[in-house]
C-alpha positions as CSV (number, residue, x, y, z in Angstrom):
1,X,0.0,0.0,-0.1
2,X,1.3,3.4,-1.1
3,X,1.0,6.7,0.7
4,X,-2.0,9.0,-0.1
5,X,-1.6,12.6,-1.0
6,X,-4.1,15.4,-1.4
7,X,-4.9,16.4,-4.9
8,X,-6.0,20.1,-5.7
9,X,-8.3,19.5,-8.8
10,X,-11.0,17.2,-10.0
11,X,-10.0,17.7,-13.5
12,X,-6.8,15.8,-12.8
13,X,-8.6,12.7,-11.7
14,X,-11.4,12.4,-14.3
15,X,-9.6,11.4,-17.4
16,X,-11.6,8.4,-18.8
17,X,-14.4,8.9,-16.3
18,X,-17.9,9.0,-17.7
19,X,-19.9,9.2,-14.6
20,X,-19.5,10.8,-11.3
21,X,-21.8,9.7,-8.3
22,X,-21.5,12.5,-5.9
23,X,-22.7,12.9,-2.3
24,X,-24.5,16.1,-1.5
25,X,-24.3,17.0,2.1
26,X,-20.7,17.7,3.1
27,X,-19.6,17.9,-0.6
28,X,-22.0,20.3,-2.3
29,X,-23.3,22.0,0.9
30,X,-23.3,21.9,4.6
31,X,-27.0,22.2,5.1
32,X,-26.8,25.9,5.6
33,X,-24.7,27.2,2.6
34,X,-23.6,25.8,-0.8
35,X,-19.9,25.3,-1.7
36,X,-19.6,27.3,-5.0
37,X,-16.3,25.6,-6.0
38,X,-17.9,22.2,-5.7
39,X,-20.8,23.2,-7.7
40,X,-18.6,24.6,-10.4
41,X,-16.5,21.5,-10.5
42,X,-19.5,19.3,-11.2
43,X,-20.8,21.6,-13.7
44,X,-17.6,21.6,-15.5
45,X,-17.4,17.9,-15.6
46,X,-20.8,17.8,-17.2
47,X,-19.7,20.6,-19.7
48,X,-16.9,18.2,-21.0
49,X,-19.4,15.4,-21.5
50,X,-19.7,13.7,-18.1
51,X,-22.8,12.8,-16.3
52,X,-23.3,13.6,-12.7
53,X,-25.7,11.7,-10.4
54,X,-26.2,13.1,-7.0
55,X,-26.7,10.1,-4.5
56,X,-27.8,11.2,-1.0
57,X,-29.0,9.6,2.1
58,X,-31.5,12.3,2.7
59,X,-34.7,10.8,3.9
60,X,-36.8,12.7,1.4
61,X,-37.6,12.0,-2.3
62,X,-35.6,13.6,-5.0
63,X,-38.0,16.3,-5.8
64,X,-37.8,17.5,-2.2
65,X,-33.9,17.3,-2.3
66,X,-34.0,19.5,-5.5
67,X,-36.0,22.1,-3.7
68,X,-33.6,22.3,-0.9
69,X,-30.7,22.6,-3.4
70,X,-32.4,25.4,-5.3
71,X,-33.0,27.2,-1.9
72,X,-29.3,27.1,-1.3
73,X,-28.7,28.3,-4.9
74,X,-27.3,25.1,-6.3
75,X,-28.1,25.4,-10.0
76,X,-30.0,22.5,-11.7
77,X,-27.1,22.6,-14.2
78,X,-24.8,21.2,-11.5
79,X,-26.2,17.5,-11.9
80,X,-28.1,15.4,-14.3
81,X,-30.2,13.5,-11.5
82,X,-30.7,12.9,-7.8
83,X,-31.2,9.5,-6.1
84,X,-32.2,9.7,-2.5
85,X,-32.6,6.9,0.2
86,X,-36.0,8.6,0.7
87,X,-37.0,7.4,-2.7
88,X,-36.1,4.0,-1.9
89,X,-37.9,3.9,1.4
90,X,-40.9,5.2,-0.3
91,X,-40.9,2.3,-2.6
92,X,-41.0,0.0,0.6
93,X,-43.9,1.9,1.9
94,X,-45.8,1.7,-1.3
95,X,-45.1,-2.2,-1.4
96,X,-46.9,-2.6,2.0
97,X,-50.1,-0.8,1.7
98,X,-51.8,-3.2,4.1
99,X,-49.3,-2.6,6.8
100,X,-49.3,0.1,9.6
101,X,-46.3,2.4,9.9
102,X,-44.9,4.1,12.9
103,X,-43.0,7.1,11.7
104,X,-40.1,8.2,13.7
105,X,-38.7,11.6,12.4
106,X,-39.2,15.3,12.3
107,X,-42.0,17.0,10.5
108,X,-39.9,18.3,7.6
109,X,-39.5,14.6,6.5
110,X,-43.3,14.1,6.0
111,X,-42.8,13.8,2.3
112,X,-41.4,10.3,3.0
113,X,-45.2,9.1,3.0
114,X,-46.8,12.0,1.2
115,X,-49.2,10.7,-1.5
116,X,-48.8,6.9,-0.6
117,X,-52.0,6.5,1.5
118,X,-49.8,5.0,4.2
119,X,-51.5,4.2,7.4
120,X,-49.7,6.0,10.3
121,X,-50.2,4.3,13.7
122,X,-48.7,4.4,17.2
123,X,-45.9,2.3,18.0
124,X,-48.2,0.0,20.0
125,X,-50.2,-0.7,16.8
126,X,-47.6,-0.5,14.1
127,X,-46.3,-3.3,11.9
128,X,-43.0,-1.6,11.1
129,X,-41.1,1.5,11.8
130,X,-39.8,4.1,9.2
131,X,-37.1,6.2,10.9
132,X,-36.2,9.4,8.9
133,X,-34.2,10.8,11.9
134,X,-34.8,12.1,15.4
135,X,-37.7,14.2,16.5
136,X,-35.4,16.9,17.7
137,X,-31.9,16.4,16.3
138,X,-30.9,19.7,17.8
139,X,-31.0,18.4,21.4
140,X,-31.3,14.6,21.2
141,X,-29.2,11.6,20.6
142,X,-30.0,7.9,19.9
143,X,-29.8,7.1,23.7
144,X,-33.0,9.2,24.1
145,X,-34.7,6.5,22.2
146,X,-33.4,3.5,24.0
147,X,-36.7,2.8,25.8
148,X,-38.7,3.2,22.6
149,X,-36.3,0.7,20.7
150,X,-36.7,-1.9,23.5
151,X,-40.4,-1.6,23.1
152,X,-40.1,-2.0,19.5
153,X,-37.9,-5.0,19.8
154,X,-40.3,-6.7,22.2
155,X,-42.9,-6.5,19.4
156,X,-40.4,-7.7,16.8
157,X,-41.0,-4.7,14.6
158,X,-38.7,-4.2,11.6
159,X,-37.1,-0.8,11.4
160,X,-36.8,0.8,7.9
161,X,-33.9,3.3,8.0
162,X,-34.4,6.0,5.6
163,X,-30.9,7.7,6.3
164,X,-28.1,5.3,7.2
165,X,-25.9,8.4,8.2
166,X,-24.9,8.5,11.9
167,X,-24.1,12.2,11.9
168,X,-24.2,15.0,9.3
169,X,-22.7,18.5,9.2
170,X,-25.1,21.4,10.0
171,X,-23.1,24.5,9.6
172,X,-20.0,23.9,11.9
173,X,-21.8,21.4,14.1
174,X,-22.6,17.6,13.7
175,X,-25.9,16.3,14.4
176,X,-27.3,12.9,14.7
177,X,-29.3,11.2,11.9
178,X,-31.6,8.2,11.5
179,X,-28.6,5.8,11.3
180,X,-27.6,6.4,14.9
181,X,-31.2,5.2,16.1
182,X,-30.9,2.2,13.5
183,X,-27.5,1.2,14.9
184,X,-28.8,1.2,18.4
185,X,-31.9,-0.8,17.5
186,X,-29.5,-3.4,15.7
187,X,-27.2,-3.5,18.8
188,X,-30.4,-4.3,20.7
189,X,-31.2,-7.2,18.5
190,X,-33.8,-5.5,16.4
191,X,-34.2,-6.1,12.6
192,X,-33.1,-3.1,10.4
193,X,-33.5,-2.7,6.8
194,X,-31.2,0.2,5.5
195,X,-31.8,2.2,2.3
196,X,-29.1,4.4,1.0
197,X,-25.3,4.2,1.1
198,X,-23.3,2.1,1.6
199,X,-26.0,-0.4,0.3
200,X,-26.0,-1.5,-3.2
201,X,-29.6,-0.5,-4.3
202,X,-28.9,3.3,-4.3
203,X,-25.8,2.8,-6.5
204,X,-27.7,0.5,-8.8
205,X,-30.4,3.0,-9.2
206,X,-28.0,5.8,-9.8
207,X,-26.2,3.8,-12.6
208,X,-29.7,3.1,-14.2
209,X,-30.4,6.9,-14.5
210,X,-26.8,7.6,-15.7
211,X,-27.3,5.0,-18.5
212,X,-30.7,6.4,-19.4
213,X,-29.1,9.8,-19.9
214,X,-26.0,8.5,-21.7
215,X,-27.7,5.9,-23.8
216,X,-25.5,3.2,-22.6
217,X,-24.2,1.6,-19.4
218,X,-20.9,3.0,-18.2
219,X,-18.1,0.4,-17.1
220,X,-17.5,0.6,-13.4
221,X,-14.0,1.4,-14.2
222,X,-15.2,4.8,-15.8
223,X,-17.4,5.7,-12.6
224,X,-16.0,7.9,-9.8
225,X,-17.8,8.3,-6.5
226,X,-17.2,11.5,-4.3
227,X,-18.0,11.7,-0.8
228,X,-16.9,12.7,2.9
229,X,-17.9,9.7,4.9
230,X,-15.7,6.6,5.5
231,X,-18.7,4.5,6.7
232,X,-21.2,5.3,3.9
233,X,-19.5,7.0,0.9
234,X,-16.1,5.2,0.8
235,X,-17.5,1.9,2.0
236,X,-20.4,2.1,-0.5
237,X,-18.0,2.8,-3.4
238,X,-15.7,0.0,-2.6
239,X,-18.6,-2.5,-2.1
240,X,-20.1,-1.5,-5.5
241,X,-16.6,-1.8,-7.2
242,X,-15.9,1.8,-8.1
243,X,-13.2,4.3,-7.2
244,X,-13.8,7.1,-4.7
245,X,-12.5,10.7,-4.2
246,X,-12.8,11.4,-0.4
247,X,-13.4,14.9,0.5
248,X,-12.0,15.8,4.0
249,X,-13.8,19.0,4.7
250,X,-16.8,17.1,5.9
251,X,-17.5,15.0,9.1
252,X,-14.0,13.8,9.3
253,X,-12.3,17.2,9.0
254,X,-10.8,17.2,12.4
255,X,-8.9,13.9,11.6
256,X,-7.1,15.6,8.6
257,X,-6.3,19.0,10.1
258,X,-2.7,19.9,9.4
259,X,-2.0,16.7,7.3
260,X,-0.5,16.8,3.7
261,X,0.2,13.2,3.2
262,X,-0.8,10.0,4.9
263,X,1.5,7.1,5.3
264,X,0.3,3.5,4.7
265,X,-0.3,2.7,8.3
266,X,-2.5,5.9,8.7
267,X,-4.2,4.9,5.5
268,X,-5.2,1.6,6.9
269,X,-6.2,2.9,10.2
270,X,-8.4,5.7,8.7
271,X,-9.8,4.0,5.8
272,X,-9.4,0.2,5.7
273,X,-10.0,0.2,1.8
274,X,-8.2,3.5,0.8
275,X,-9.8,6.0,-1.7
276,X,-8.4,6.8,-5.0
277,X,-7.4,10.2,-3.8
278,X,-7.9,12.8,-1.1
279,X,-9.1,16.4,-1.6
280,X,-9.8,18.9,1.0
281,X,-12.7,20.5,-0.9
282,X,-14.1,19.6,-4.2
283,X,-12.9,22.0,-6.9
284,X,-12.3,21.7,-10.7
């Protein structure tokens, strides 16, 4: 294993790349403001003939994600399509119309069941749980839900995790996501079904959309993933068989402060399976 260095420009990595599968939160924006250089980089890749599919663990459908991007002034021309874990979760809900759902998450995620005629029920009557996040991610952690998860496990309810992220940036802070509750439930012996990165279905869907836009399926050797999470972006790319550009400005920023190069031992400790390259922030 060789050392890993930081690269400065996306254009130095995409020779021969047809499709970029880019994370959103932590790469394109931080939940409060967009990163103009990152948006420009993805747009420049598209201008030279590449296809950009945004893949996100947002527990909302793609049209809701797009509305948020527009509010943050991320231009539609930055990308070709969006695939969200919320889309995949909605498919699960739609496929179980006769089952009652307990929805665990903030009101802003109500689009997860909007238009599906889902039967929302209290935990005591539900057949399964859909978790889109914490009720109050400003003040709560997964531990606040231990008693609820013990109750759910006693009823043997499957938990559908609509966002496998443990934490995400919000400005300069890290907040807990649905993945934190899902991991607690799994530790307690509960059944969890994950939608989103690092699991294959979201990558498969992204590749289908890329093929539809390009008129052919891209070889995996011509696909590059971009992300800021070891657990979701890097692991997901490795599991799917594609290279990954790892952006360090996101949730792991503290681990890379003041570092210009990683020796092989540090690469193994931080990543396990190393990314193709490191970049502090995405730029063309």
